[in-house]
Structures are given as structure tokens and as C-alpha cells.
MIDO-949090 format. One record per residue: residue number from 1; residue in three letters; x, y, z of N, C-alpha, C in turn. Coordinates in Angstrom, 2 decimals, padded with zeros to 5 digits. Layout:
BEGIN
NUM / ALA / X / Y / Z / X / Y / Z / X / Y / Z
...
This chain:
BEGIN
1 / MET / 065.38 / 222.28 / 256.96 / 065.27 / 223.51 / 258.04 / 066.34 / 224.31 / 258.01
2 / VAL / 066.83 / 225.18 / 258.01 / 067.37 / 225.80 / 258.11 / 068.43 / 226.37 / 259.68
3 / ASP / 069.88 / 226.28 / 259.26 / 070.46 / 226.60 / 261.44 / 070.55 / 228.05 / 261.66
4 / GLN / 071.01 / 227.95 / 262.66 / 071.03 / 229.60 / 262.83 / 072.08 / 229.99 / 261.85
5 / ARG / 073.19 / 229.46 / 261.82 / 074.10 / 230.22 / 261.59 / 073.56 / 230.86 / 259.71
6 / GLU / 072.67 / 230.29 / 259.24 / 072.46 / 230.24 / 257.63 / 071.49 / 231.49 / 257.95
7 / LYS / 070.73 / 231.58 / 258.97 / 069.95 / 231.99 / 259.02 / 070.37 / 233.67 / 259.39
8 / LEU / 071.32 / 233.43 / 260.35 / 071.75 / 235.25 / 260.65 / 072.58 / 235.50 / 259.30
9 / MET / 073.53 / 234.45 / 258.64 / 073.88 / 235.02 / 257.09 / 073.79 / 235.56 / 256.29
10 / ASN / 071.94 / 235.30 / 256.56 / 070.84 / 235.67 / 255.13 / 070.64 / 237.04 / 255.52
11 / TYR / 070.51 / 236.71 / 256.91 / 070.51 / 238.11 / 257.46 / 071.68 / 240.16 / 257.38
12 / PHE / 072.62 / 239.25 / 257.59 / 073.98 / 239.73 / 257.39 / 074.36 / 239.85 / 255.77
13 / ASN / 073.83 / 239.15 / 254.93 / 074.09 / 239.47 / 253.33 / 072.70 / 240.38 / 252.85
14 / GLN / 071.70 / 240.14 / 253.31 / 070.61 / 240.82 / 253.15 / 071.07 / 242.67 / 253.61
15 / TYR / 071.49 / 243.40 / 254.81 / 071.24 / 244.36 / 255.17 / 072.68 / 244.64 / 255.42
16 / GLY / 073.52 / 243.54 / 255.24 / 075.17 / 244.34 / 256.12 / 076.14 / 244.60 / 257.03
17 / PHE / 074.54 / 244.23 / 257.82 / 074.76 / 244.16 / 259.14 / 073.37 / 244.15 / 260.15
18 / LEU / 073.23 / 243.77 / 261.82 / 072.59 / 243.30 / 262.40 / 072.18 / 244.31 / 263.76
19 / THR / 071.83 / 244.35 / 264.42 / 071.47 / 244.58 / 265.34 / 071.35 / 243.52 / 266.79
20 / PHE / 071.48 / 243.91 / 267.97 / 070.82 / 242.69 / 268.58 / 069.53 / 242.82 / 269.08
21 / LYS / 068.43 / 243.41 / 268.71 / 067.05 / 244.00 / 269.40 / 067.06 / 243.18 / 267.88
22 / GLN / 067.37 / 243.20 / 266.52 / 067.02 / 241.97 / 265.80 / 067.34 / 240.72 / 265.60
23 / VAL / 068.53 / 240.27 / 266.82 / 068.66 / 238.74 / 266.75 / 067.52 / 238.36 / 267.68
24 / ILE / 067.45 / 238.72 / 269.14 / 066.54 / 238.87 / 270.00 / 064.93 / 238.98 / 268.84
25 / ASP / 064.37 / 239.82 / 268.10 / 062.98 / 239.72 / 267.86 / 063.01 / 238.99 / 266.80
26 / GLU / 063.68 / 238.38 / 266.22 / 064.05 / 236.64 / 265.03 / 064.02 / 235.52 / 266.04
27 / ASN / 064.48 / 235.59 / 266.76 / 064.79 / 234.40 / 267.83 / 065.57 / 233.56 / 267.48
28 / LEU / 066.75 / 234.26 / 267.11 / 068.15 / 233.89 / 266.96 / 069.07 / 233.66 / 268.21
29 / HIS / 069.67 / 232.81 / 268.28 / 070.55 / 231.95 / 269.50 / 072.19 / 233.47 / 269.15
30 / TYR / 071.81 / 234.05 / 270.59 / 073.05 / 234.67 / 271.03 / 074.46 / 234.56 / 271.01
31 / LYS / 073.95 / 233.23 / 271.09 / 075.88 / 232.21 / 271.93 / 076.27 / 231.94 / 269.95
32 / THR / 075.70 / 231.56 / 268.95 / 076.00 / 231.47 / 267.79 / 076.65 / 232.93 / 267.06
33 / LEU / 075.77 / 233.89 / 267.12 / 076.14 / 235.56 / 266.79 / 077.36 / 235.32 / 267.52
34 / LEU / 077.98 / 235.23 / 269.39 / 079.09 / 235.52 / 270.03 / 080.02 / 234.23 / 269.01
35 / LYS / 079.19 / 233.04 / 268.59 / 080.74 / 232.04 / 268.35 / 081.23 / 232.64 / 267.05
36 / MET / 080.72 / 233.52 / 266.42 / 080.41 / 234.17 / 264.52 / 081.63 / 235.06 / 265.05
37 / VAL / 081.50 / 235.70 / 266.15 / 082.52 / 237.10 / 266.44 / 084.04 / 236.34 / 267.10
38 / THR / 083.77 / 235.80 / 267.85 / 085.34 / 235.25 / 267.84 / 086.07 / 234.61 / 266.68
39 / GLU / 085.13 / 233.73 / 265.41 / 085.68 / 233.27 / 264.93 / 086.16 / 233.80 / 263.67
40 / GLY / 085.58 / 235.05 / 263.80 / 086.09 / 236.47 / 263.19 / 085.03 / 236.55 / 261.69
41 / LYS / 084.12 / 235.74 / 261.62 / 083.16 / 235.79 / 260.51 / 082.05 / 237.08 / 260.23
42 / ILE / 082.59 / 237.51 / 262.27 / 081.56 / 239.00 / 261.74 / 082.36 / 239.88 / 263.05
43 / ASP / 081.69 / 241.24 / 262.67 / 082.60 / 241.98 / 263.95 / 081.43 / 243.00 / 264.25
44 / ALA / 082.36 / 242.56 / 266.07 / 081.14 / 243.76 / 266.46 / 081.41 / 245.46 / 266.64
45 / GLU / 080.96 / 246.13 / 265.65 / 081.43 / 247.37 / 265.60 / 080.93 / 248.35 / 267.29
46 / GLU / 080.06 / 247.82 / 267.66 / 079.76 / 248.25 / 268.40 / 078.98 / 247.42 / 269.72
47 / LYS / 078.73 / 247.50 / 271.08 / 077.33 / 247.06 / 271.42 / 076.34 / 247.27 / 271.02
48 / GLY / 076.00 / 246.23 / 270.59 / 074.65 / 245.75 / 269.56 / 074.88 / 246.05 / 268.56
49 / LEU / 075.95 / 246.04 / 268.05 / 075.79 / 246.28 / 266.66 / 077.34 / 245.16 / 265.85
50 / TYR / 076.63 / 244.41 / 264.85 / 077.28 / 244.06 / 264.54 / 077.08 / 243.88 / 262.61
51 / ARG / 078.27 / 243.66 / 262.11 / 078.64 / 243.66 / 260.53 / 079.45 / 242.64 / 259.98
52 / LEU / 079.18 / 242.67 / 258.92 / 080.39 / 241.49 / 257.58 / 081.79 / 242.43 / 257.82
53 / PRO / 082.95 / 241.55 / 258.19 / 084.44 / 242.71 / 257.65 / 084.43 / 243.29 / 256.91
54 / ASP / 083.42 / 242.78 / 255.89 / 083.64 / 244.01 / 254.04 / 083.04 / 244.77 / 254.42
55 / ILE / 082.08 / 245.25 / 255.19 / 081.17 / 246.07 / 255.07 / 081.96 / 247.27 / 256.43
56 / TYR / 081.51 / 248.61 / 256.06 / 082.21 / 249.74 / 256.55 / 080.36 / 250.60 / 256.92
57 / LEU / 080.83 / 250.70 / 258.26 / 079.92 / 251.44 / 258.77 / 080.23 / 252.73 / 259.46
58 / ASP / 079.18 / 253.74 / 259.04 / 080.34 / 255.08 / 258.36 / 080.09 / 255.51 / 259.99
59 / GLU / 080.55 / 256.58 / 261.03 / 080.89 / 256.73 / 262.83 / 079.83 / 257.73 / 262.90
60 / TRP / 079.68 / 258.27 / 261.54 / 077.57 / 259.07 / 261.86 / 076.26 / 258.24 / 262.05
61 / PHE / 076.36 / 257.17 / 260.98 / 075.70 / 256.16 / 261.15 / 075.53 / 255.26 / 263.16
62 / VAL / 076.38 / 254.94 / 263.05 / 077.16 / 254.40 / 264.25 / 076.25 / 254.82 / 265.68
63 / LEU / 076.36 / 256.58 / 265.45 / 076.40 / 257.41 / 266.48 / 074.62 / 257.76 / 266.55
64 / GLN / 074.35 / 257.56 / 264.89 / 073.06 / 257.50 / 265.20 / 072.26 / 256.50 / 265.72
65 / TYR / 072.42 / 255.62 / 265.41 / 072.02 / 254.17 / 266.18 / 072.63 / 254.40 / 267.47
66 / ARG / 073.19 / 254.52 / 268.55 / 073.40 / 254.65 / 269.61 / 072.77 / 255.95 / 270.22
67 / PHE / 072.72 / 256.74 / 269.24 / 071.43 / 257.81 / 270.31 / 070.68 / 258.38 / 269.68
68 / PRO / 069.57 / 257.42 / 269.62 / 068.40 / 257.44 / 268.41 / 067.44 / 258.70 / 268.04
69 / LYS / 067.34 / 259.34 / 269.29 / 066.72 / 260.66 / 269.03 / 067.34 / 262.06 / 269.36
70 / GLY / 069.34 / 261.64 / 268.95 / 069.92 / 262.75 / 268.81 / 069.22 / 263.19 / 267.96
71 / ILE / 069.92 / 264.84 / 267.30 / 070.13 / 265.05 / 266.80 / 071.34 / 265.85 / 265.85
72 / PHE / 071.43 / 265.80 / 264.81 / 072.70 / 266.75 / 264.36 / 072.46 / 268.17 / 264.23
73 / SER / 073.02 / 269.40 / 264.40 / 072.78 / 270.41 / 264.55 / 074.11 / 271.43 / 264.15
74 / LEU / 073.30 / 272.79 / 263.81 / 074.64 / 273.59 / 262.91 / 075.34 / 273.16 / 261.69
75 / GLU / 077.11 / 272.97 / 262.00 / 078.33 / 272.94 / 261.25 / 077.85 / 271.12 / 260.87
76 / THR / 077.71 / 270.40 / 261.90 / 077.10 / 268.92 / 261.56 / 075.96 / 268.76 / 260.47
77 / ALA / 075.37 / 269.55 / 260.93 / 073.56 / 268.81 / 259.72 / 074.06 / 269.82 / 258.74
78 / LEU / 075.02 / 271.17 / 258.56 / 075.12 / 271.29 / 256.79 / 076.25 / 270.53 / 256.32
79 / TRP / 077.17 / 269.85 / 256.74 / 077.87 / 268.94 / 256.52 / 077.24 / 267.42 / 255.77
80 / LEU / 075.65 / 266.99 / 256.86 / 075.49 / 265.77 / 256.29 / 074.56 / 265.92 / 255.46
81 / HIS / 074.35 / 267.50 / 255.03 / 073.45 / 267.51 / 253.90 / 073.81 / 268.25 / 252.58
82 / GLY / 075.52 / 267.97 / 252.61 / 076.14 / 268.14 / 251.59 / 076.18 / 269.62 / 251.28
83 / LEU / 076.24 / 270.27 / 252.54 / 075.92 / 272.41 / 252.44 / 076.64 / 273.65 / 252.96
84 / SER / 077.79 / 272.34 / 253.35 / 079.37 / 273.01 / 253.76 / 080.20 / 272.17 / 253.53
85 / LEU / 081.47 / 272.54 / 252.92 / 082.43 / 272.07 / 252.93 / 083.13 / 271.73 / 254.39
86 / THR / 083.44 / 272.02 / 254.82 / 083.70 / 271.84 / 256.57 / 083.81 / 271.03 / 257.06
87 / ILE / 084.68 / 270.30 / 257.54 / 084.23 / 268.64 / 258.03 / 084.29 / 268.96 / 259.88
88 / PRO / 083.05 / 268.84 / 260.03 / 082.82 / 268.72 / 261.91 / 083.65 / 268.13 / 262.04
89 / PHE / 083.88 / 268.32 / 263.65 / 084.88 / 267.28 / 264.33 / 084.69 / 267.09 / 265.96
């Protein structure tokens, strides 16, 4: 039988990141996740969003996770689609 740490690492190796909702949906123990964060095996990118230390999560991805119904518009949308050289701030 696969223990909780191995299950978590399998998900991280498959996706590179994991959300708290995925932890709950897969019946994984949240305390195991917290223990792995304190040990430095995974990083908490944001509340409810965890990643492996060698995985980079783009700030735009994190914003989209945080505000799933948010819409990028104007200069930001142009830049994200590669239609502008001006980087939005």
C-alpha cells in the first residue's frame, strides 16, 4: 500500500503543483502536506497552492488561480497573447 507521502509526491511529480482542493478530493491528509512544507520538500506558493521547490509558477498563473473568474484585458491580454512588447505592470 502506498503511504500518504508517496501519493503526494506522485501528484507533484505528475503536475508540478497541487491545490488544497485536490488534496481534499483525493482523500490525502493535510497534515502530511504541512509536514512536507516544514521539511522543505515542497513550497507553499500561496494559500492553498503548493509546488515542488524546483518548479516555477508564473505570477499570472497564480493570479488566475486566486481569481478564477478574473479577466485579463487591454494591455495585459495583448501581452499574454504575444501581441504587444509592452509588459504590463
